[in-house]
N, CA, C and O atoms as a GROMACS GRO file, in nm:
protein
  344
    1MET      N    1  -1.893   4.252  -6.307
    1MET     CA    2  -1.872   4.363  -6.218
    1MET      C    3  -1.722   4.381  -6.190
    1MET      O    4  -1.669   4.492  -6.195
    2LEU      N    5  -1.658   4.270  -6.161
    2LEU     CA    6  -1.515   4.276  -6.131
    2LEU      C    7  -1.436   4.319  -6.255
    2LEU      O    8  -1.340   4.394  -6.245
    3SER      N    9  -1.478   4.270  -6.373
    3SER     CA   10  -1.408   4.310  -6.495
    3SER      C   11  -1.427   4.459  -6.524
    3SER      O   12  -1.335   4.523  -6.575
    4ALA      N   13  -1.543   4.513  -6.492
    4ALA     CA   14  -1.565   4.657  -6.511
    4ALA      C   15  -1.472   4.738  -6.422
    4ALA      O   16  -1.416   4.838  -6.466
    5ILE      N   17  -1.456   4.697  -6.298
    5ILE     CA   18  -1.365   4.766  -6.207
    5ILE      C   19  -1.221   4.756  -6.258
    5ILE      O   20  -1.146   4.853  -6.253
    6PHE      N   21  -1.185   4.638  -6.307
    6PHE     CA   22  -1.051   4.619  -6.362
    6PHE      C   23  -1.028   4.710  -6.483
    6PHE      O   24  -0.921   4.770  -6.495
    7LEU      N   25  -1.127   4.720  -6.571
    7LEU     CA   26  -1.112   4.805  -6.689
    7LEU      C   27  -1.102   4.952  -6.650
    7LEU      O   28  -1.025   5.026  -6.711
    8ILE      N   29  -1.177   4.994  -6.551
    8ILE     CA   30  -1.168   5.133  -6.506
    8ILE      C   31  -1.028   5.164  -6.455
    8ILE      O   32  -0.974   5.271  -6.483
    9GLN      N   33  -0.968   5.071  -6.382
    9GLN     CA   34  -0.833   5.091  -6.330
    9GLN      C   35  -0.730   5.088  -6.443
    9GLN      O   36  -0.631   5.161  -6.439
   10LEU      N   37  -0.753   5.004  -6.543
   10LEU     CA   38  -0.656   4.984  -6.650
   10LEU      C   39  -0.662   5.094  -6.756
   10LEU      O   40  -0.558   5.140  -6.802
   11LEU      N   41  -0.780   5.135  -6.793
   11LEU     CA   42  -0.797   5.229  -6.903
   11LEU      C   43  -0.799   5.373  -6.851
   11LEU      O   44  -0.905   5.431  -6.827
   12THR      N   45  -0.680   5.426  -6.834
   12THR     CA   46  -0.670   5.559  -6.774
   12THR      C   47  -0.638   5.668  -6.876
   12THR      O   48  -0.647   5.787  -6.843
   13SER      N   49  -0.602   5.633  -6.998
   13SER     CA   50  -0.571   5.735  -7.098
   13SER      C   51  -0.648   5.706  -7.227
   13SER      O   52  -0.699   5.595  -7.247
   14ARG      N   53  -0.654   5.806  -7.314
   14ARG     CA   54  -0.726   5.789  -7.441
   14ARG      C   55  -0.662   5.680  -7.527
   14ARG      O   56  -0.733   5.604  -7.593
   15GLN      N   57  -0.530   5.673  -7.527
   15GLN     CA   58  -0.462   5.572  -7.608
   15GLN      C   59  -0.496   5.431  -7.561
   15GLN      O   60  -0.518   5.342  -7.644
   16LYS      N   61  -0.500   5.410  -7.432
   16LYS     CA   62  -0.534   5.278  -7.380
   16LYS      C   63  -0.678   5.241  -7.412
   16LYS      O   64  -0.709   5.126  -7.442
   17ILE      N   65  -0.766   5.340  -7.404
   17ILE     CA   66  -0.907   5.314  -7.436
   17ILE      C   67  -0.922   5.280  -7.583
   17ILE      O   68  -0.994   5.186  -7.618
   18ARG      N   69  -0.855   5.355  -7.671
   18ARG     CA   70  -0.861   5.325  -7.815
   18ARG      C   71  -0.803   5.188  -7.845
   18ARG      O   72  -0.857   5.113  -7.927
   19PHE      N   73  -0.693   5.155  -7.780
   19PHE     CA   74  -0.633   5.023  -7.800
   19PHE      C   75  -0.729   4.912  -7.758
   19PHE      O   76  -0.744   4.813  -7.829
   20ALA      N   77  -0.794   4.928  -7.644
   20ALA     CA   78  -0.889   4.827  -7.596
   20ALA      C   79  -1.006   4.815  -7.692
   20ALA      O   80  -1.051   4.704  -7.721
   21LEU      N   81  -1.057   4.927  -7.742
   21LEU     CA   82  -1.168   4.922  -7.836
   21LEU      C   83  -1.127   4.855  -7.968
   21LEU      O   84  -1.204   4.778  -8.024
   22LEU      N   85  -1.006   4.885  -8.016
   22LEU     CA   86  -0.958   4.819  -8.138
   22LEU      C   87  -0.938   4.669  -8.116
   22LEU      O   88  -0.966   4.588  -8.204
   23LEU      N   89  -0.891   4.632  -7.998
   23LEU     CA   90  -0.876   4.491  -7.966
   23LEU      C   91  -1.011   4.419  -7.965
   23LEU      O   92  -1.024   4.310  -8.020
   24ILE      N   93  -1.110   4.481  -7.902
   24ILE     CA   94  -1.244   4.423  -7.899
   24ILE      C   95  -1.302   4.414  -8.040
   24ILE      O   96  -1.364   4.314  -8.075
   25LEU      N   97  -1.283   4.518  -8.121
   25LEU     CA   98  -1.330   4.518  -8.258
   25LEU      C   99  -1.262   4.408  -8.340
   25LEU      O  100  -1.328   4.341  -8.419
   26GLY      N  101  -1.132   4.390  -8.320
   26GLY     CA  102  -1.059   4.285  -8.392
   26GLY      C  103  -1.108   4.145  -8.357
   26GLY      O  104  -1.125   4.061  -8.445
   27VAL      N  105  -1.129   4.121  -8.228
   27VAL     CA  106  -1.178   3.990  -8.186
   27VAL      C  107  -1.319   3.966  -8.239
   27VAL      O  108  -1.351   3.855  -8.284
   28GLY      N  109  -1.402   4.068  -8.235
   28GLY     CA  110  -1.538   4.055  -8.289
   28GLY      C  111  -1.538   4.030  -8.438
   28GLY      O  112  -1.617   3.949  -8.488
   29THR      N  113  -1.450   4.098  -8.511
   29THR     CA  114  -1.440   4.077  -8.656
   29THR      C  115  -1.393   3.936  -8.687
   29THR      O  116  -1.446   3.872  -8.778
   30ALA      N  117  -1.294   3.887  -8.614
   30ALA     CA  118  -1.245   3.751  -8.637
   30ALA      C  119  -1.354   3.648  -8.609
   30ALA      O  120  -1.367   3.550  -8.682
   31ALA      N  121  -1.431   3.668  -8.504
   31ALA     CA  122  -1.541   3.576  -8.472
   31ALA      C  123  -1.648   3.579  -8.580
   31ALA      O  124  -1.702   3.474  -8.617
   32ALA      N  125  -1.678   3.698  -8.632
   32ALA     CA  126  -1.779   3.709  -8.738
   32ALA      C  127  -1.732   3.642  -8.867
   32ALA      O  128  -1.810   3.574  -8.933
   33VAL      N  129  -1.605   3.660  -8.902
   33VAL     CA  130  -1.551   3.596  -9.022
   33VAL      C  131  -1.555   3.444  -9.009
   33VAL      O  132  -1.592   3.375  -9.103
   34GLN      N  133  -1.517   3.393  -8.892
   34GLN     CA  134  -1.521   3.248  -8.872
   34GLN      C  135  -1.664   3.196  -8.880
   34GLN      O  136  -1.689   3.089  -8.937
   35CYS      N  137  -1.758   3.269  -8.824
   35CYS     CA  138  -1.898   3.228  -8.827
   35CYS      C  139  -1.950   3.223  -8.970
   35CYS      O  140  -2.018   3.128  -9.008
   36ILE      N  141  -1.917   3.325  -9.048
   36ILE     CA  142  -1.961   3.328  -9.188
   36ILE      C  143  -1.898   3.214  -9.266
   36ILE      O  144  -1.965   3.148  -9.346
   37ASP      N  145  -1.769   3.189  -9.244
   37ASP     CA  146  -1.700   3.079  -9.312
   37ASP      C  147  -1.763   2.946  -9.277
   37ASP      O  148  -1.785   2.862  -9.364
   38GLN      N  149  -1.792   2.926  -9.150
   38GLN     CA  150  -1.852   2.800  -9.108
   38GLN      C  151  -1.991   2.784  -9.168
   38GLN      O  152  -2.027   2.674  -9.211
   39LYS      N  153  -2.067   2.889  -9.171
   39LYS     CA  154  -2.203   2.883  -9.224
   39LYS      C  155  -2.204   2.858  -9.374
   39LYS      O  156  -2.291   2.785  -9.423
   40THR      N  157  -2.110   2.916  -9.448
   40THR     CA  158  -2.114   2.908  -9.594
   40THR      C  159  -2.033   2.792  -9.652
   40THR      O  160  -2.073   2.737  -9.755
   41ALA      N  161  -1.922   2.754  -9.592
   41ALA     CA  162  -1.835   2.656  -9.657
   41ALA      C  163  -1.801   2.536  -9.571
   41ALA      O  164  -1.820   2.422  -9.615
   42THR      N  165  -1.754   2.557  -9.453
   42THR     CA  166  -1.699   2.449  -9.372
   42THR      C  167  -1.801   2.342  -9.340
   42THR      O  168  -1.772   2.223  -9.356
   43ASN      N  169  -1.919   2.380  -9.295
   43ASN     CA  170  -2.020   2.280  -9.259
   43ASN      C  171  -2.059   2.194  -9.378
   43ASN      O  172  -2.074   2.072  -9.365
   44GLU      N  173  -2.075   2.254  -9.495
   44GLU     CA  174  -2.113   2.179  -9.614
   44GLU      C  175  -2.003   2.079  -9.653
   44GLU      O  176  -2.033   1.967  -9.693
   45THR      N  177  -1.876   2.120  -9.640
   45THR     CA  178  -1.765   2.030  -9.670
   45THR      C  179  -1.764   1.911  -9.575
   45THR      O  180  -1.742   1.798  -9.619
   46ILE      N  181  -1.786   1.935  -9.448
   46ILE     CA  182  -1.787   1.826  -9.350
   46ILE      C  183  -1.904   1.732  -9.376
   46ILE      O  184  -1.888   1.610  -9.366
   47ILE      N  185  -2.019   1.786  -9.409
   47ILE     CA  186  -2.136   1.701  -9.437
   47ILE      C  187  -2.110   1.615  -9.560
   47ILE      O  188  -2.142   1.496  -9.560
   48GLN      N  189  -2.053   1.672  -9.665
   48GLN     CA  190  -2.024   1.595  -9.786
   48GLN      C  191  -1.921   1.486  -9.758
   48GLN      O  192  -1.935   1.374  -9.808
   49ALA      N  193  -1.819   1.516  -9.680
   49ALA     CA  194  -1.719   1.415  -9.646
   49ALA      C  195  -1.780   1.304  -9.564
   49ALA      O  196  -1.745   1.187  -9.582
   50TYR      N  197  -1.871   1.337  -9.472
   50TYR     CA  198  -1.936   1.234  -9.390
   50TYR      C  199  -2.027   1.146  -9.476
   50TYR      O  200  -2.031   1.025  -9.457
   51GLU      N  201  -2.099   1.206  -9.568
   51GLU     CA  202  -2.186   1.127  -9.655
   51GLU      C  203  -2.106   1.036  -9.745
   51GLU      O  204  -2.152   0.927  -9.780
   52HIS      N  205  -1.986   1.078  -9.784
   52HIS     CA  206  -1.900   0.996  -9.869
   52HIS      C  207  -1.840   0.879  -9.793
   52HIS      O  208  -1.840   0.767  -9.844
   53ASN      N  209  -1.791   0.902  -9.671
   53ASN     CA  210  -1.727   0.796  -9.593
   53ASN      C  211  -1.750   0.822  -9.444
   53ASN      O  212  -1.665   0.882  -9.378
   54PRO      N  213  -1.863   0.777  -9.390
   54PRO     CA  214  -1.894   0.805  -9.249
   54PRO      C  215  -1.794   0.744  -9.150
   54PRO      O  216  -1.761   0.806  -9.050
   55ALA      N  217  -1.747   0.622  -9.178
   55ALA     CA  218  -1.656   0.555  -9.085
   55ALA      C  219  -1.526   0.634  -9.069
   55ALA      O  220  -1.471   0.644  -8.959
   56ASP      N  221  -1.477   0.688  -9.178
   56ASP     CA  222  -1.353   0.766  -9.173
   56ASP      C  223  -1.372   0.894  -9.091
   56ASP      O  224  -1.286   0.930  -9.011
   57GLN      N  225  -1.483   0.960  -9.111
   57GLN     CA  226  -1.511   1.083  -9.036
   57GLN      C  227  -1.528   1.055  -8.887
   57GLN      O  228  -1.478   1.130  -8.804
   58LEU      N  229  -1.596   0.947  -8.853
   58LEU     CA  230  -1.613   0.912  -8.712
   58LEU      C  231  -1.481   0.869  -8.651
   58LEU      O  232  -1.454   0.898  -8.534
   59GLY      N  233  -1.397   0.800  -8.729
   59GLY     CA  234  -1.267   0.754  -8.680
   59GLY      C  235  -1.175   0.867  -8.642
   59GLY      O  236  -1.091   0.851  -8.554
   60MET      N  237  -1.189   0.983  -8.707
   60MET     CA  238  -1.105   1.098  -8.673
   60MET      C  239  -1.130   1.146  -8.530
   60MET      O  240  -1.043   1.206  -8.467
   61PHE      N  241  -1.250   1.118  -8.479
   61PHE     CA  242  -1.284   1.158  -8.343
   61PHE      C  243  -1.278   1.040  -8.246
   61PHE      O  244  -1.316   1.054  -8.130
   62GLY      N  245  -1.232   0.925  -8.292
   62GLY     CA  246  -1.220   0.808  -8.207
   62GLY      C  247  -1.352   0.738  -8.182
   62GLY      O  248  -1.366   0.665  -8.084
   63ILE      N  249  -1.450   0.758  -8.270
   63ILE     CA  250  -1.580   0.695  -8.255
   63ILE      C  251  -1.585   0.573  -8.344
   63ILE      O  252  -1.557   0.581  -8.464
   64GLU      N  253  -1.621   0.460  -8.286
   64GLU     CA  254  -1.633   0.337  -8.363
   64GLU      C  255  -1.780   0.309  -8.391
   64GLU      O  256  -1.867   0.335  -8.308
   65ARG      N  257  -1.806   0.257  -8.509
   65ARG     CA  258  -1.944   0.221  -8.543
   65ARG      C  259  -1.977   0.088  -8.478
   65ARG      O  260  -1.922  -0.016  -8.515
   66THR      N  261  -2.065   0.092  -8.383
   66THR     CA  262  -2.109  -0.029  -8.314
   66THR      C  263  -2.261  -0.031  -8.317
   66THR      O  264  -2.325   0.056  -8.375
   67ALA      N  265  -2.316  -0.131  -8.253
   67ALA     CA  266  -2.462  -0.142  -8.247
   67ALA      C  267  -2.523  -0.023  -8.174
   67ALA      O  268  -2.639   0.011  -8.197
   68TRP      N  269  -2.446   0.041  -8.086
   68TRP     CA  270  -2.500   0.155  -8.011
   68TRP      C  271  -2.529   0.273  -8.102
   68TRP      O  272  -2.630   0.341  -8.083
   69ASN      N  273  -2.443   0.298  -8.200
   69ASN     CA  274  -2.467   0.415  -8.283
   69ASN      C  275  -2.512   0.382  -8.425
   69ASN      O  276  -2.516   0.472  -8.509
   70THR      N  277  -2.546   0.258  -8.453
   70THR     CA  278  -2.602   0.225  -8.584
   70THR      C  279  -2.752   0.204  -8.576
   70THR      O  280  -2.817   0.183  -8.678
   71GLY      N  281  -2.807   0.210  -8.457
   71GLY     CA  282  -2.951   0.201  -8.443
   71GLY      C  283  -3.000   0.064  -8.400
   71GLY      O  284  -3.120   0.047  -8.378
   72CYS      N  285  -2.913  -0.034  -8.388
   72CYS     CA  286  -2.955  -0.169  -8.352
   72CYS      C  287  -3.017  -0.171  -8.212
   72CYS      O  288  -3.119  -0.236  -8.189
   73MET      N  289  -2.955  -0.102  -8.120
   73MET     CA  290  -3.008  -0.103  -7.983
   73MET      C  291  -3.141  -0.029  -7.974
   73MET      O  292  -3.227  -0.066  -7.895
   74SER      N  293  -3.157   0.074  -8.053
   74SER     CA  294  -3.281   0.150  -8.045
   74SER      C  295  -3.397   0.074  -8.109
   74SER      O  296  -3.513   0.101  -8.076
   75THR      N  297  -3.368  -0.020  -8.200
   75THR     CA  298  -3.476  -0.095  -8.264
   75THR      C  299  -3.509  -0.222  -8.186
   75THR      O  300  -3.608  -0.288  -8.216
   76GLY      N  301  -3.428  -0.256  -8.088
   76GLY     CA  302  -3.459  -0.370  -8.002
   76GLY      C  303  -3.398  -0.502  -8.045
   76GLY      O  304  -3.430  -0.604  -7.985
   77CYS      N  305  -3.312  -0.505  -8.147
   77CYS     CA  306  -3.249  -0.632  -8.184
   77CYS      C  307  -3.144  -0.668  -8.080
   77CYS      O  308  -3.078  -0.581  -8.023
   78ILE      N  309  -3.128  -0.795  -8.055
   78ILE     CA  310  -3.033  -0.842  -7.954
   78ILE      C  311  -2.928  -0.926  -8.024
   78ILE      O  312  -2.963  -1.024  -8.090
   79PRO      N  313  -2.799  -0.891  -8.014
   79PRO     CA  314  -2.695  -0.971  -8.079
   79PRO      C  315  -2.682  -1.108  -8.011
   79PRO      O  316  -2.694  -1.121  -7.889
   80LYS      N  317  -2.658  -1.209  -8.093
   80LYS     CA  318  -2.648  -1.345  -8.041
   80LYS      C  319  -2.509  -1.376  -7.988
   80LYS      O  320  -2.495  -1.452  -7.892
   81THR      N  321  -2.407  -1.318  -8.048
   81THR     CA  322  -2.269  -1.337  -8.002
   81THR      C  323  -2.202  -1.202  -7.990
   81THR      O  324  -2.255  -1.100  -8.033
   82SER      N  325  -2.084  -1.202  -7.929
   82SER     CA  326  -2.011  -1.076  -7.918
   82SER      C  327  -1.967  -1.025  -8.053
   82SER      O  328  -1.951  -0.904  -8.070
   83ALA      N  329  -1.945  -1.113  -8.152
   83ALA     CA  330  -1.907  -1.071  -8.286
   83ALA      C  331  -2.021  -0.997  -8.355
   83ALA      O  332  -1.995  -0.909  -8.438
   84ASP      N  333  -2.144  -1.029  -8.323
   84ASP     CA  334  -2.260  -0.961  -8.382
   84ASP      C  335  -2.276  -0.821  -8.324
   84ASP      O  336  -2.342  -0.736  -8.385
   85PHE      N  337  -2.217  -0.796  -8.210
   85PHE     CA  338  -2.237  -0.669  -8.142
   85PHE      C  339  -2.161  -0.557  -8.212
   85PHE      O  340  -2.205  -0.442  -8.208
   86CYS      N  341  -2.048  -0.586  -8.275
   86CYS     CA  342  -1.968  -0.481  -8.340
   86CYS      C  343  -1.991  -0.478  -8.488
   86CYS      O  344  -1.931  -0.396  -8.559
   0.00000   0.00000   0.00000
């Protein structure tokens, strides 16, 4: 509601309205292009890289492979020492 009032105050001439519409169209086009790229290429590349070397991919985000994310805790195994936990 507030943004509509702001736009009414801001868009007072045909040129400003056309500029705003072109800006919205440009942002929408960029979002659509990124979505198509992600759907067709980027996701597949990331999946292939993860399947090739999961530890490296997780390391880029600061995630370490421990018993928590390898499934040991979910299966109920209990580590005997702290060295077994990692």
